[in-house]
C-alpha positions as CSV (number, residue, x, y, z in Angstrom):
1,M,-17.8,10.9,-14.5
2,F,-14.3,11.2,-15.7
3,Q,-14.0,11.5,-19.5
4,C,-10.9,9.4,-20.0
5,V,-8.9,7.4,-17.5
6,G,-5.4,6.4,-18.4
7,I,-4.0,3.3,-16.6
8,V,-0.2,3.0,-16.6
9,G,1.3,-0.4,-15.7
10,A,-1.8,-2.4,-16.1
11,T,0.1,-5.7,-16.8
12,G,2.0,-5.7,-13.5
13,A,1.0,-7.4,-10.2
14,V,-0.7,-4.3,-8.8
15,G,-2.0,-3.2,-12.2
16,R,-3.8,-6.5,-12.7
17,I,-5.6,-6.2,-9.4
18,M,-6.4,-2.6,-10.2
19,L,-8.2,-3.6,-13.4
20,Q,-10.1,-6.3,-11.4
21,L,-11.2,-3.7,-8.8
22,L,-12.2,-1.1,-11.4
23,T,-14.5,-3.8,-12.8
24,E,-15.8,-5.1,-9.5
25,R,-16.5,-1.6,-8.2
26,N,-18.0,-0.5,-11.5
27,F,-15.8,2.6,-11.7
28,A,-17.4,4.9,-14.3
29,A,-15.5,6.6,-17.1
30,R,-16.4,7.3,-20.7
31,E,-13.1,6.0,-22.0
32,F,-10.2,3.9,-20.6
33,R,-6.7,3.8,-22.1
34,F,-3.8,1.6,-21.2
35,L,-0.2,2.7,-21.4
36,A,3.0,0.7,-20.9
37,S,6.6,0.4,-22.0
38,K,7.6,0.1,-25.6
39,R,8.1,-3.6,-25.1
40,S,4.4,-4.1,-24.2
41,A,3.0,-1.5,-26.6
42,G,0.8,-3.1,-29.3
43,S,-0.2,-6.1,-27.2
44,K,-3.9,-6.7,-26.3
45,L,-5.5,-6.4,-22.9
46,N,-9.0,-7.5,-22.0
47,F,-10.9,-5.2,-19.7
48,R,-14.7,-5.5,-18.9
49,G,-15.1,-7.9,-21.8
50,Q,-13.5,-5.6,-24.4
51,A,-10.1,-5.9,-26.0
52,Y,-7.8,-2.9,-25.8
53,T,-4.5,-2.2,-27.5
54,I,-1.8,-1.1,-25.1
55,E,-0.3,2.2,-26.1
56,E,3.4,3.1,-25.7
57,L,4.0,5.3,-22.6
58,R,5.2,8.6,-24.0
59,P,4.8,12.2,-22.7
60,E,2.3,13.0,-25.5
61,A,0.2,9.8,-24.7
62,F,-1.6,11.6,-21.8
63,A,-3.4,14.0,-24.1
64,G,-7.1,13.7,-23.6
65,C,-7.0,12.0,-20.2
66,D,-8.4,13.7,-17.2
67,L,-7.4,11.0,-14.7
68,V,-4.3,8.9,-14.7
69,I,-3.6,6.0,-12.3
70,A,0.0,4.8,-12.5
71,S,1.7,1.7,-11.0
72,T,5.3,1.9,-12.2
73,P,8.9,1.8,-10.9
74,D,10.1,5.1,-9.4
75,D,12.2,6.1,-12.3
76,V,9.3,5.8,-14.7
77,A,7.1,7.8,-12.5
78,A,9.8,10.5,-12.2
79,E,10.2,10.7,-16.0
80,F,6.7,10.5,-17.3
81,L,4.2,11.7,-14.7
82,P,5.1,15.4,-14.9
83,A,4.0,15.2,-18.5
84,A,0.6,14.0,-17.4
85,I,0.2,17.0,-15.0
86,K,1.3,19.3,-17.8
87,A,-1.4,17.7,-20.0
88,G,-4.0,18.6,-17.4
89,C,-4.5,15.2,-15.8
90,T,-5.1,14.4,-12.2
91,V,-2.5,11.7,-11.3
92,I,-2.8,9.0,-8.7
93,D,0.7,7.5,-8.3
94,E,1.6,4.1,-6.8
95,S,5.4,4.5,-7.0
96,G,7.5,5.8,-4.1
97,Y,9.1,8.7,-6.1
98,W,6.7,11.5,-5.3
99,R,5.4,10.5,-1.8
100,M,7.6,12.8,0.3
101,H,7.7,15.8,-2.1
102,P,6.3,18.7,0.0
103,D,3.8,19.7,-2.7
104,V,2.4,16.2,-3.3
105,A,-0.6,14.8,-1.3
106,L,0.1,11.4,0.3
107,V,-3.4,9.9,0.8
108,I,-5.2,7.0,2.5
109,P,-8.9,7.9,1.9
110,E,-10.1,6.7,5.3
111,V,-7.5,8.8,7.0
112,N,-6.9,12.1,5.1
113,P,-9.4,12.4,2.3
114,Q,-9.3,16.2,2.2
115,A,-5.7,16.0,1.1
116,A,-6.7,14.3,-2.1
117,I,-9.6,16.7,-2.7
118,N,-7.3,19.7,-2.2
119,A,-4.4,18.3,-4.3
120,K,-3.4,20.3,-7.3
121,G,-1.0,17.8,-9.0
122,I,0.1,14.3,-8.2
123,I,-1.7,12.4,-5.5
124,A,0.6,9.7,-4.1
125,S,-0.5,6.3,-2.6
126,P,1.6,5.3,0.4
127,N,4.0,2.4,0.9
128,C,2.2,-0.9,1.6
129,S,4.0,-1.3,4.9
130,A,3.1,2.2,6.1
131,T,-0.6,1.8,5.3
132,P,-1.6,-0.6,8.2
133,V,0.5,1.5,10.6
134,V,-1.3,4.7,9.7
135,M,-4.8,3.2,9.7
136,A,-4.3,1.6,13.1
137,A,-2.7,4.7,14.5
138,K,-5.3,7.2,13.3
139,P,-8.2,6.3,15.7
140,L,-5.8,6.1,18.6
141,H,-4.2,9.4,17.6
142,D,-7.6,11.1,17.4
143,A,-8.7,9.7,20.8
144,A,-5.6,9.9,22.9
145,R,-2.8,11.4,20.7
146,V,-0.1,8.9,19.8
147,T,3.4,10.0,20.9
148,R,5.4,7.0,19.9
149,L,5.2,3.9,17.6
150,I,7.4,0.9,17.6
151,V,6.8,-1.1,14.5
152,T,8.1,-4.4,13.1
153,T,6.8,-5.5,9.8
154,F,6.8,-9.1,8.4
155,Q,6.4,-8.6,4.7
156,A,5.2,-11.0,2.0
157,V,7.2,-11.8,-1.1
158,S,4.5,-10.3,-3.4
159,G,5.8,-7.0,-2.2
160,V,8.6,-7.3,-4.8
161,G,6.1,-8.1,-7.6
162,L,5.1,-11.2,-9.5
163,S,8.7,-12.5,-9.4
164,G,8.6,-12.6,-5.6
165,T,5.9,-15.3,-5.5
166,T,7.4,-17.2,-8.4
167,E,10.8,-17.3,-6.7
168,L,9.4,-18.3,-3.3
169,L,7.6,-21.3,-4.8
170,A,10.5,-22.4,-7.0
171,G,13.0,-21.8,-4.2
172,T,10.9,-23.8,-1.7
173,Q,10.7,-26.7,-4.1
174,A,14.4,-26.6,-4.8
175,S,15.1,-26.6,-1.0
176,L,12.8,-29.5,-0.5
177,D,14.7,-31.3,-3.3
178,E,18.0,-30.4,-1.6
179,Q,19.0,-28.4,-4.7
180,D,20.4,-24.9,-5.1
181,Y,18.2,-22.1,-6.5
182,D,19.5,-18.9,-8.1
183,Y,17.4,-16.1,-6.5
184,Q,17.1,-12.9,-8.5
185,S,14.6,-10.9,-6.4
186,F,16.2,-11.5,-3.0
187,A,19.7,-11.1,-1.7
188,H,19.4,-14.3,0.3
189,P,17.3,-17.4,0.0
190,I,13.7,-16.6,1.1
191,A,12.4,-20.2,1.4
192,F,12.4,-21.3,5.1
193,N,14.1,-18.0,5.9
194,A,13.5,-14.5,7.2
195,I,15.5,-11.6,5.8
196,P,15.8,-8.5,8.0
197,Q,16.4,-6.1,5.1
198,I,14.0,-4.6,2.7
199,G,15.4,-1.9,0.5
200,S,18.9,-0.4,0.7
201,F,20.6,0.6,3.9
202,K,20.6,4.3,4.7
203,E,21.6,6.5,7.6
204,D,22.1,5.0,11.1
205,G,21.7,1.4,9.8
206,Y,18.0,1.8,8.8
207,T,16.8,0.6,5.4
208,S,14.9,2.6,2.9
209,E,11.7,0.6,3.7
210,E,12.0,1.4,7.4
211,L,12.4,5.1,6.7
212,K,9.4,5.0,4.5
213,V,7.3,3.7,7.4
214,V,8.6,6.5,9.6
215,N,8.4,9.4,7.2
216,E,5.1,8.5,5.4
217,T,3.3,7.8,8.7
218,K,4.2,11.2,10.0
219,K,3.2,12.9,6.7
220,I,-0.2,11.2,6.4
221,L,-1.1,11.8,10.1
222,G,0.1,15.3,9.8
223,D,2.2,15.1,12.9
224,D,6.0,15.2,12.8
225,S,6.3,15.1,16.6
226,I,5.4,11.3,16.7
227,K,8.4,9.3,17.5
228,I,8.6,6.2,15.3
229,N,11.0,3.3,15.1
230,A,10.7,0.6,12.5
231,T,12.2,-2.8,11.5
232,C,11.2,-4.4,8.3
233,V,11.6,-8.1,7.6
234,R,10.9,-10.2,4.5
235,I,9.3,-13.5,5.3
236,P,8.4,-16.6,3.1
237,V,4.7,-15.8,2.8
238,P,3.2,-15.3,-0.7
239,N,0.8,-12.5,0.2
240,C,-0.2,-10.1,3.0
241,H,2.0,-8.0,5.2
242,C,1.9,-8.4,9.0
243,V,2.8,-5.7,11.5
244,S,3.5,-5.8,15.2
245,I,2.9,-2.4,16.7
246,T,3.4,-0.9,20.1
247,A,1.7,2.5,20.4
248,E,2.3,5.0,23.2
249,T,-0.4,7.6,23.8
250,E,-0.7,10.7,26.0
251,R,-3.3,9.0,28.2
252,P,-3.8,5.3,28.7
253,V,-6.0,3.5,26.2
254,S,-7.4,0.2,27.5
255,P,-7.6,-2.8,25.2
256,D,-11.4,-2.6,25.4
257,E,-11.4,1.0,24.4
258,A,-8.9,0.3,21.6
259,R,-11.2,-2.5,20.3
260,R,-14.1,0.0,20.2
261,L,-12.0,2.6,18.4
262,F,-10.7,0.2,15.9
263,A,-14.1,-1.3,15.2
264,A,-15.6,2.1,14.6
265,F,-13.0,3.2,12.1
266,P,-13.7,2.7,8.4
267,G,-11.5,0.0,6.8
268,L,-10.5,-1.7,10.0
269,V,-11.7,-5.1,11.1
270,V,-11.1,-6.4,14.6
271,V,-10.3,-10.1,14.9
272,D,-9.4,-10.5,18.5
273,D,-10.3,-13.6,20.4
274,P,-7.1,-15.4,21.3
275,S,-8.8,-17.9,23.5
276,Q,-10.5,-19.3,20.4
277,G,-7.4,-18.9,18.3
278,R,-8.8,-15.9,16.4
279,Y,-6.4,-13.3,15.3
280,P,-5.5,-11.9,11.8
281,M,-3.3,-14.2,9.6
282,P,-2.3,-13.8,6.0
283,I,-4.1,-17.0,5.0
284,N,-7.4,-15.4,6.1
285,C,-6.8,-11.8,4.9
286,T,-5.5,-12.3,1.4
287,G,-8.0,-11.0,-1.2
288,R,-9.5,-8.5,1.2
289,D,-9.5,-4.8,1.2
290,E,-9.5,-4.1,4.9
291,V,-6.8,-3.9,7.6
292,F,-7.3,-6.6,10.2
293,I,-6.3,-6.0,13.8
294,G,-6.0,-8.4,16.8
295,R,-3.8,-9.5,19.7
296,I,-4.8,-6.2,21.4
297,R,-3.2,-6.0,24.8
298,R,-1.7,-3.5,27.2
299,D,2.1,-2.9,27.1
300,L,3.5,-4.5,30.3
301,S,6.4,-2.0,30.2
302,N,4.4,1.3,29.9
303,P,1.0,2.2,31.4
304,N,0.4,4.4,28.3
305,G,1.3,1.7,25.9
306,L,-0.8,-0.6,23.8
307,C,0.4,-3.6,21.7
308,F,-1.4,-5.1,18.7
309,W,-1.0,-7.0,15.5
310,A,-2.2,-5.9,12.0
311,V,-2.5,-7.7,8.7
312,L,-3.4,-6.4,5.2
313,D,-3.3,-7.6,1.7
314,N,-0.3,-5.6,0.4
315,V,-1.3,-5.8,-3.2
316,R,-4.8,-4.7,-2.6
317,K,-5.3,-2.2,0.2
318,G,-1.5,-1.7,0.3
319,A,-1.5,-0.7,-3.3
320,A,-4.3,-1.2,-5.9
321,T,-7.3,-0.8,-3.7
322,N,-6.0,2.4,-2.1
323,A,-5.5,3.9,-5.6
324,V,-9.0,3.0,-6.8
325,Q,-10.4,4.4,-3.5
326,I,-8.7,7.7,-4.2
327,A,-10.2,7.7,-7.7
328,E,-13.6,7.0,-6.3
329,L,-13.2,9.8,-3.7
330,L,-12.3,12.3,-6.5
331,A,-15.2,11.1,-8.6
332,K,-17.7,11.6,-5.8
333,H,-16.3,15.0,-4.9
334,R,-16.3,16.3,-8.5
335,F,-19.3,14.6,-10.0
336,G,-21.4,13.6,-7.0
337,K,-21.2,9.9,-7.5
């Protein structure tokens, strides 16, 4: 087992779920340490029935850790995680800063576990909107080679952190009371609205979130030739991201074959019986660690096209669960359990 696991950002939305998962999944380590900003240092945190004092995140704080799992803003990851590598730690990073660095492994354990095993430094966990796209595309790519993906995401407010859910609830109540509400986490009111912008606008009118879907999908699948177009929309749902995907493949894949491929792939769950009103929805998928797929149908405009709908809990499999699964993968490879 790992000797000492350092958790950075344990008090955030993803960090809280991470601690829950480490407990539920009985992740073994001789020692756990918790690191956070100077503002949080010195406060107490309960983990597995034991009180821990949060330590200040400083470069020297990583001494003695052999594994670090970090959930921080990009600037914090950029500043501090190189010190963890220098201290000899294996680092699993939830931020977006390191994902596209050429020498950093970007990993979904069900898709490219060997990349984590072979990694020498930081192992990055992907963007929560890229994860369902990659996991759905992987079995199709292996069976029939995906040539193009058209992706539209409908992303929950929990994607911006704890404040997103707070502002959705408060803003909804204010709207119902016909009062104004001063949103801090969103550029426009999110209650009873849909905002077709997540992140900042970049080249050709695409947002940073849309480019993450494009670039991270290609990197994890290991195929830069796949043509990908993405549109990302914030919707007034507390939790779970939804994705509409059209996949084009070298040969036709029937809906029945796709259902079999999806059902056989680890981490995917098929919920696809429209006649009975059964398809994935956020209300049914929150708190789960799988990616759910339904509305599987042929593309009326392309004989080699397939359309489907995917939903995942963005805070769990989109973030915390994936990081813990990477840690479990490393533990199994290094220690046999």
